[in-house]
C-alpha positions as a Markdown table, in Angstrom:
| # | Residue | x | y | z |
|---|---|---|---|---|
| 1 | Unk | 0.1 | 0.0 | 0.0 |
| 2 | Unk | 1.2 | 3.8 | -0.9 |
| 3 | Unk | -0.3 | 7.2 | -1.1 |
| 4 | Unk | 1.1 | 9.2 | -3.8 |
| 5 | Unk | 1.5 | 12.9 | -3.7 |
| 6 | Unk | 2.0 | 15.5 | -6.1 |
| 7 | Unk | 4.5 | 18.3 | -5.6 |
| 8 | Unk | 3.0 | 21.5 | -5.4 |
| 9 | Unk | 4.3 | 25.5 | -6.9 |
| 10 | Unk | 4.9 | 26.2 | -3.1 |
| 11 | Unk | 7.1 | 23.5 | -2.3 |
| 12 | Unk | 9.3 | 23.8 | -5.3 |
| 13 | Unk | 12.9 | 23.4 | -4.6 |
| 14 | Unk | 12.2 | 22.3 | -0.8 |
| 15 | Unk | 14.4 | 19.2 | 0.7 |
| 16 | Unk | 12.2 | 15.6 | 0.5 |
| 17 | Unk | 13.0 | 15.2 | 4.5 |
| 18 | Unk | 11.1 | 19.2 | 4.9 |
| 19 | Unk | 8.5 | 18.3 | 2.4 |
| 20 | Unk | 7.9 | 15.2 | 3.8 |
| 21 | Unk | 7.4 | 16.8 | 7.1 |
| 22 | Unk | 5.1 | 19.4 | 5.9 |
| 23 | Unk | 3.2 | 17.5 | 3.9 |
| 24 | Unk | 2.5 | 14.2 | 5.5 |
| 25 | Unk | 4.0 | 13.6 | 8.8 |
| 26 | Unk | 5.2 | 15.6 | 11.5 |
| 27 | Unk | 7.5 | 13.8 | 13.2 |
| 28 | Unk | 11.5 | 14.0 | 14.4 |
| 29 | Unk | 14.0 | 14.0 | 11.9 |
| 30 | Unk | 15.5 | 10.8 | 12.2 |
| 31 | Unk | 12.7 | 9.0 | 11.9 |
| 32 | Unk | 12.2 | 10.8 | 8.6 |
| 33 | Unk | 16.2 | 9.5 | 7.6 |
| 34 | Unk | 14.8 | 6.4 | 8.3 |
| 35 | Unk | 12.0 | 5.9 | 6.3 |
| 36 | Unk | 13.8 | 7.5 | 3.6 |
| 37 | Unk | 16.6 | 5.2 | 4.6 |
| 38 | Unk | 14.2 | 1.9 | 4.2 |
| 39 | Unk | 13.1 | 3.0 | 0.5 |
| 40 | Unk | 9.9 | 3.6 | 1.5 |
| 41 | Unk | 9.8 | 7.1 | -0.5 |
| 42 | Unk | 10.3 | 6.8 | -4.0 |
| 43 | Unk | 10.0 | 10.4 | -5.9 |
| 44 | Unk | 8.9 | 9.5 | -10.0 |
| 45 | Unk | 9.3 | 5.9 | -9.2 |
| 46 | Unk | 13.2 | 6.0 | -8.0 |
| 47 | Unk | 14.5 | 5.9 | -4.7 |
| 48 | Unk | 16.2 | 9.1 | -3.2 |
| 49 | Unk | 18.2 | 10.7 | -0.5 |
| 50 | Unk | 17.0 | 12.8 | 2.0 |
| 51 | Unk | 18.7 | 15.4 | 1.0 |
| 52 | Unk | 16.6 | 15.9 | -2.3 |
| 53 | Unk | 15.2 | 19.1 | -3.5 |
| 54 | Unk | 11.5 | 18.2 | -4.7 |
| 55 | Unk | 10.6 | 19.9 | -8.1 |
| 56 | Unk | 7.0 | 21.0 | -9.0 |
| 57 | Unk | 4.9 | 18.6 | -10.4 |
| 58 | Unk | 7.2 | 15.3 | -9.1 |
| 59 | Unk | 5.5 | 12.2 | -7.9 |
| 60 | Unk | 6.6 | 11.1 | -4.5 |
| 61 | Unk | 4.8 | 7.7 | -3.6 |
| 62 | Unk | 5.0 | 7.2 | 0.3 |
| 63 | Unk | 5.0 | 3.4 | 1.2 |
| 64 | Unk | 3.3 | 1.8 | 4.3 |
| 65 | Unk | 4.8 | 3.7 | 7.5 |
| 66 | Unk | 2.1 | 2.2 | 9.9 |
| 67 | Unk | 5.2 | 1.0 | 12.0 |
| 68 | Unk | 5.6 | 4.8 | 13.5 |
| 69 | Unk | 3.6 | 5.2 | 15.9 |
| 70 | Unk | 1.7 | 7.8 | 17.7 |
| 71 | Unk | 3.8 | 8.6 | 20.3 |
| 72 | Unk | 6.7 | 9.3 | 18.1 |
| 73 | Unk | 4.9 | 12.7 | 16.8 |
| 74 | Unk | 5.9 | 15.9 | 17.4 |
| 75 | Unk | 3.3 | 17.2 | 20.8 |
| 76 | Unk | 3.0 | 20.9 | 18.8 |
| 77 | Unk | 1.0 | 19.4 | 15.7 |
| 78 | Unk | -2.0 | 20.8 | 17.0 |
| 79 | Unk | -3.8 | 23.8 | 15.9 |
| 80 | Unk | -6.2 | 26.0 | 17.4 |
| 81 | Unk | -9.5 | 26.0 | 15.3 |
| 82 | Unk | -10.6 | 29.2 | 14.9 |
| 83 | Unk | -14.4 | 29.6 | 15.8 |
| 84 | Unk | -17.3 | 31.3 | 12.9 |
| 85 | Unk | -17.4 | 34.5 | 14.8 |
| 86 | Unk | -13.7 | 34.6 | 15.0 |
| 87 | Unk | -13.4 | 34.2 | 10.9 |
| 88 | Unk | -16.1 | 36.8 | 10.6 |
| 89 | Unk | -14.5 | 39.4 | 12.5 |
| 90 | Unk | -11.4 | 38.6 | 10.7 |
| 91 | Unk | -12.7 | 40.8 | 7.6 |
| 92 | Unk | -12.5 | 43.8 | 9.5 |
| 93 | Unk | -8.5 | 43.3 | 9.6 |
| 94 | Unk | -7.4 | 43.0 | 6.2 |
| 95 | Unk | -5.8 | 45.7 | 5.0 |
| 96 | Unk | -4.7 | 44.2 | 1.4 |
| 97 | Unk | -5.4 | 40.8 | 0.0 |
| 98 | Unk | -3.4 | 39.6 | -3.0 |
| 99 | Unk | -2.2 | 36.1 | -4.8 |
| 100 | Unk | 1.3 | 36.4 | -3.2 |
| 101 | Unk | 0.5 | 38.1 | 0.0 |
| 102 | Unk | -2.3 | 39.5 | 2.8 |
| 103 | Unk | -1.9 | 42.8 | 5.1 |
| 104 | Unk | -4.2 | 42.9 | 8.6 |
| 105 | Unk | -4.6 | 45.2 | 11.1 |
| 106 | Unk | -3.3 | 42.7 | 14.0 |
| 107 | Unk | -5.4 | 42.9 | 17.0 |
| 108 | Unk | -3.5 | 43.6 | 20.4 |
| 109 | Unk | -3.2 | 40.7 | 22.6 |
| 110 | Unk | -2.9 | 38.0 | 20.5 |
| 111 | Unk | 0.8 | 36.6 | 19.6 |
| 112 | Unk | 1.6 | 36.0 | 16.0 |
| 113 | Unk | 2.5 | 32.1 | 15.8 |
| 114 | Unk | 1.2 | 29.7 | 19.1 |
| 115 | Unk | 3.7 | 29.0 | 22.2 |
| 116 | Unk | 4.2 | 27.4 | 25.4 |
| 117 | Unk | 2.2 | 29.9 | 27.0 |
| 118 | Unk | -0.2 | 30.7 | 24.1 |
| 119 | Unk | -2.6 | 28.9 | 21.6 |
| 120 | Unk | -4.9 | 31.2 | 19.7 |
| 121 | Unk | -2.9 | 32.7 | 17.1 |
| 122 | Unk | -2.5 | 34.7 | 14.0 |
| 123 | Unk | -1.3 | 32.7 | 11.9 |
| 124 | Unk | -3.6 | 29.3 | 12.8 |
| 125 | Unk | -6.7 | 31.9 | 12.7 |
| 126 | Unk | -6.0 | 33.1 | 9.6 |
| 127 | Unk | -5.2 | 29.7 | 8.1 |
| 128 | Unk | -8.7 | 28.5 | 8.9 |
| 129 | Unk | -10.1 | 31.4 | 6.8 |
| 130 | Unk | -11.3 | 32.1 | 3.2 |
| 131 | Unk | -8.1 | 33.6 | 2.5 |
| 132 | Unk | -5.8 | 30.6 | 2.6 |
| 133 | Unk | -7.9 | 28.2 | 1.2 |
| 134 | Unk | -5.3 | 25.3 | -0.1 |
| 135 | Unk | -2.5 | 27.8 | 1.1 |
| 136 | Unk | -0.5 | 27.8 | 4.5 |
| 137 | Unk | 0.5 | 31.3 | 5.9 |
| 138 | Unk | 4.2 | 32.1 | 6.2 |
| 139 | Unk | 4.9 | 34.7 | 8.7 |
| 140 | Unk | 8.1 | 37.0 | 7.4 |
| 141 | Unk | 8.0 | 39.5 | 10.3 |
| 142 | Unk | 6.8 | 39.5 | 14.0 |
| 143 | Unk | 4.7 | 41.6 | 16.2 |
| 144 | Unk | 4.8 | 41.0 | 20.2 |
| 145 | Unk | 1.4 | 39.8 | 21.2 |
| 146 | Unk | 0.5 | 42.9 | 22.5 |
| 147 | Unk | 1.5 | 45.3 | 19.6 |
| 148 | Unk | -1.4 | 46.2 | 17.6 |
| 149 | Unk | -0.7 | 46.8 | 13.6 |
| 150 | Unk | 0.6 | 46.4 | 10.3 |
| 151 | Unk | 1.6 | 42.8 | 9.6 |
| 152 | Unk | 2.1 | 41.1 | 6.1 |
| 153 | Unk | 2.1 | 37.1 | 5.8 |
| 154 | Unk | 2.8 | 35.4 | 2.5 |
| 155 | Unk | 1.0 | 32.8 | 0.7 |
| 156 | Unk | 3.9 | 31.2 | -0.5 |
| 157 | Unk | 7.2 | 30.2 | -0.5 |
| 158 | Unk | 8.4 | 32.5 | -3.2 |
| 159 | Unk | 7.3 | 35.4 | -1.6 |
| 160 | Unk | 8.0 | 34.2 | 2.0 |
| 161 | Unk | 11.7 | 34.1 | 1.0 |
| 162 | Unk | 11.9 | 37.3 | -0.9 |
| 163 | Unk | 9.8 | 39.5 | 1.8 |
| 164 | Unk | 12.4 | 37.9 | 4.5 |
| 165 | Unk | 15.6 | 39.0 | 2.3 |
| 166 | Unk | 13.8 | 42.6 | 2.0 |
| 167 | Unk | 13.2 | 42.7 | 5.7 |
| 168 | Unk | 17.3 | 41.8 | 6.2 |
| 169 | Unk | 18.6 | 44.2 | 4.0 |
| 170 | Unk | 16.9 | 46.6 | 5.4 |
| 171 | Unk | 14.1 | 47.8 | 2.2 |
| 172 | Unk | 11.1 | 47.4 | 3.9 |
| 173 | Unk | 10.3 | 50.5 | 6.5 |
| 174 | Unk | 8.4 | 50.4 | 9.2 |
| 175 | Unk | 7.0 | 53.2 | 11.2 |
| 176 | Unk | 5.4 | 52.9 | 15.0 |
| 177 | Unk | 3.0 | 55.2 | 17.1 |
| 178 | Unk | 3.6 | 55.1 | 20.8 |
| 179 | Unk | 2.5 | 56.5 | 23.6 |
| 180 | Unk | 5.1 | 57.0 | 26.8 |
| 181 | Unk | 5.6 | 58.2 | 30.2 |
| 182 | Unk | 6.8 | 61.8 | 30.6 |
| 183 | Unk | 8.1 | 64.1 | 28.3 |
| 184 | Unk | 11.1 | 63.6 | 26.4 |
| 185 | Unk | 13.4 | 66.5 | 25.3 |
| 186 | Unk | 12.5 | 68.3 | 21.5 |
| 187 | Unk | 16.3 | 68.1 | 20.4 |
| 188 | Unk | 15.3 | 64.1 | 20.7 |
| 189 | Unk | 15.8 | 62.7 | 16.8 |
| 190 | Unk | 17.5 | 59.7 | 17.1 |
| 191 | Unk | 18.1 | 56.9 | 19.6 |
| 192 | Unk | 21.4 | 54.4 | 20.0 |
| 193 | Unk | 21.8 | 51.8 | 22.4 |
| 194 | Unk | 23.6 | 48.5 | 22.4 |
| 195 | Unk | 21.5 | 46.2 | 23.7 |
| 196 | Unk | 22.1 | 42.9 | 25.6 |
| 197 | Unk | 20.5 | 39.8 | 24.5 |
| 198 | Unk | 21.0 | 35.9 | 26.5 |
| 199 | Unk | 21.2 | 32.9 | 24.7 |
| 200 | Unk | 22.2 | 29.6 | 26.5 |
| 201 | Unk | 23.5 | 31.9 | 28.9 |
| 202 | Unk | 25.8 | 33.5 | 26.6 |
| 203 | Unk | 25.6 | 37.3 | 26.4 |
| 204 | Unk | 24.8 | 38.7 | 23.1 |
| 205 | Unk | 25.8 | 42.6 | 23.1 |
| 206 | Unk | 23.4 | 44.2 | 19.4 |
| 207 | Unk | 23.2 | 47.7 | 18.1 |
| 208 | Unk | 20.3 | 49.4 | 18.0 |
| 209 | Unk | 19.1 | 52.4 | 15.9 |
| 210 | Unk | 16.1 | 54.6 | 15.7 |
| 211 | Unk | 14.7 | 57.8 | 14.4 |
| 212 | Unk | 11.9 | 59.1 | 17.2 |
| 213 | Unk | 9.8 | 62.3 | 16.2 |
| 214 | Unk | 7.7 | 63.9 | 18.7 |
| 215 | Unk | 3.9 | 64.4 | 17.7 |
| 216 | Unk | 2.4 | 65.3 | 21.2 |
| 217 | Unk | 3.4 | 66.0 | 24.2 |
| 218 | Unk | 2.1 | 67.2 | 28.1 |
| 219 | Unk | 4.2 | 66.7 | 31.6 |
| 220 | Unk | 2.3 | 63.4 | 31.4 |
| 221 | Unk | 2.7 | 61.7 | 28.6 |
| 222 | Unk | 4.5 | 62.0 | 25.4 |
| 223 | Unk | 2.8 | 60.4 | 21.7 |
| 224 | Unk | 5.9 | 59.5 | 19.4 |
| 225 | Unk | 6.5 | 58.3 | 15.7 |
| 226 | Unk | 9.6 | 55.9 | 16.0 |
| 227 | Unk | 11.4 | 54.7 | 12.9 |
| 228 | Unk | 13.7 | 51.6 | 13.6 |
| 229 | Unk | 16.9 | 51.4 | 11.4 |
| 230 | Unk | 17.6 | 48.2 | 12.9 |
| 231 | Unk | 15.1 | 44.9 | 13.6 |
| 232 | Unk | 16.2 | 43.5 | 16.9 |
| 233 | Unk | 14.0 | 41.8 | 19.0 |
| 234 | Unk | 11.4 | 44.2 | 21.7 |
| 235 | Unk | 13.3 | 47.0 | 20.4 |
| 236 | Unk | 11.3 | 50.1 | 20.7 |
| 237 | Unk | 10.1 | 48.6 | 24.0 |
| 238 | Unk | 13.7 | 48.5 | 25.6 |
| 239 | Unk | 15.3 | 51.8 | 23.8 |
| 240 | Unk | 12.3 | 54.1 | 25.0 |
| 241 | Unk | 12.8 | 52.1 | 28.6 |
| 242 | Unk | 16.9 | 52.6 | 28.5 |
| 243 | Unk | 15.4 | 56.4 | 27.8 |
| 244 | Unk | 13.7 | 56.4 | 30.9 |
| 245 | Unk | 10.0 | 57.0 | 29.5 |
| 246 | Unk | 8.8 | 53.5 | 28.5 |
| 247 | Unk | 5.4 | 52.5 | 26.6 |
| 248 | Unk | 2.3 | 53.1 | 28.6 |
| 249 | Unk | 1.2 | 49.5 | 29.3 |
| 250 | Unk | 4.5 | 47.6 | 29.3 |
| 251 | Unk | 4.9 | 46.0 | 32.8 |
| 252 | Unk | 8.7 | 44.1 | 30.9 |
| 253 | Unk | 10.1 | 47.4 | 30.6 |
| 254 | Unk | 9.2 | 49.9 | 33.1 |
| 255 | Unk | 9.8 | 51.9 | 35.9 |
| 256 | Unk | 8.3 | 51.0 | 38.9 |
| 257 | Unk | 6.4 | 54.7 | 39.1 |
| 258 | Unk | 5.0 | 53.9 | 35.6 |
| 259 | Unk | 3.6 | 50.9 | 36.4 |
| 260 | Unk | 0.8 | 49.5 | 34.5 |
| 261 | Unk | -2.6 | 51.1 | 35.7 |
| 262 | Unk | -5.9 | 48.6 | 35.3 |
| 263 | Unk | -7.1 | 51.8 | 32.8 |
| 264 | Unk | -4.5 | 50.4 | 30.3 |
| 265 | Unk | -4.5 | 47.6 | 30.0 |
| 266 | Unk | -3.1 | 47.2 | 26.8 |
| 267 | Unk | -0.1 | 48.5 | 25.8 |
| 268 | Unk | 0.3 | 51.4 | 24.1 |
| 269 | Unk | 2.6 | 50.7 | 20.9 |
| 270 | Unk | 1.1 | 50.5 | 17.5 |
| 271 | Unk | 2.8 | 49.5 | 13.8 |
| 272 | Unk | 1.1 | 52.2 | 11.9 |
| 273 | Unk | 2.7 | 52.2 | 8.0 |
| 274 | Unk | 4.7 | 49.9 | 6.1 |
| 275 | Unk | 5.7 | 50.2 | 3.3 |
| 276 | Unk | 8.3 | 48.7 | 0.5 |
| 277 | Unk | 8.8 | 48.1 | -3.6 |
| 278 | Unk | 9.1 | 45.1 | -5.5 |
| 279 | Unk | 9.5 | 44.5 | -9.2 |
| 280 | Unk | 9.8 | 48.8 | -9.4 |
| 281 | Unk | 5.8 | 48.4 | -8.0 |
| 282 | Unk | 5.4 | 50.5 | -4.6 |
| 283 | Unk | 3.0 | 49.3 | -1.6 |
| 284 | Unk | 2.6 | 51.3 | 1.0 |
| 285 | Unk | 0.3 | 50.3 | 3.7 |
| 286 | Unk | -1.3 | 52.1 | 7.1 |
| 287 | Unk | -3.6 | 50.5 | 9.8 |
| 288 | Unk | -6.0 | 53.0 | 12.2 |
| 289 | Unk | -4.7 | 52.5 | 15.8 |
| 290 | Unk | -7.6 | 50.2 | 17.8 |
| 291 | Unk | -10.0 | 52.4 | 20.2 |
| 292 | Unk | -7.9 | 52.3 | 23.5 |
| 293 | Unk | -5.0 | 54.2 | 21.7 |
| 294 | Unk | -7.0 | 56.6 | 20.3 |
| 295 | Unk | -9.0 | 57.1 | 23.1 |
| 296 | Unk | -5.7 | 58.2 | 25.3 |
| 297 | Unk | -4.6 | 59.9 | 23.0 |
| 298 | Unk | -8.1 | 62.2 | 23.0 |
| 299 | Unk | -7.7 | 61.9 | 27.0 |
| 300 | Unk | -4.5 | 63.3 | 27.3 |
| 301 | Unk | -3.4 | 65.7 | 24.7 |
């Protein structure tokens, strides 16, 4: 007994082992290699290697693999299933939808991907909507769970690689709005910091640069427009904390006297604009801030 698959365009030039884990069974790498080594997979009627890169319209036959027991499967194969109400609500978040990518105004409070502490996530929510029928969401950048605003998600591997490359070489430009505690000196135009990150007890120092513009200011709060040049984890939140003006609603990077109050449960950080160019076509996207963010601006300025 065997099951036959035809390689889709989205998986062109993907390693056979990665294709298998994505399309057949999400199992440990050692088991995939064992299956291929035992010649239980054929590509175009021929035996092949783990490193083979599949091509569009390749015919892959997967022979009896019943010996793989359920307890060998990865635990993280479960996905969040969106309710009908959640699927309907996502229509209002869509900014752009085309054949290659989708742009949404991400709501605050939902992570982009699932994790050990989060089950409900943007990726699984979108994958169950009409916008990704027979397609898989490809994450090309991230926003923090509590950050709202412009988020772009690729619909195929080709554009996922392209957009990821554009982010890496800083050809995709992002603007943020932030409401922070306290006044910021009017002559402050740029934030430059050496941010510290720890990975497996290893200390890593990363340079971070952000351009800053004060839009409104009072003794209690400041409304800022931020243009990050580098893309470090929690960059804006860390830099504003270092400046002594943490983002309102931020409990992780905050000064004791500015600890989050019950009135401001959400992080007042919003990805407002995103722009880039592909094949001489300019793309400009803008997302409106949520009601809580807008109300705080009206109340304080």
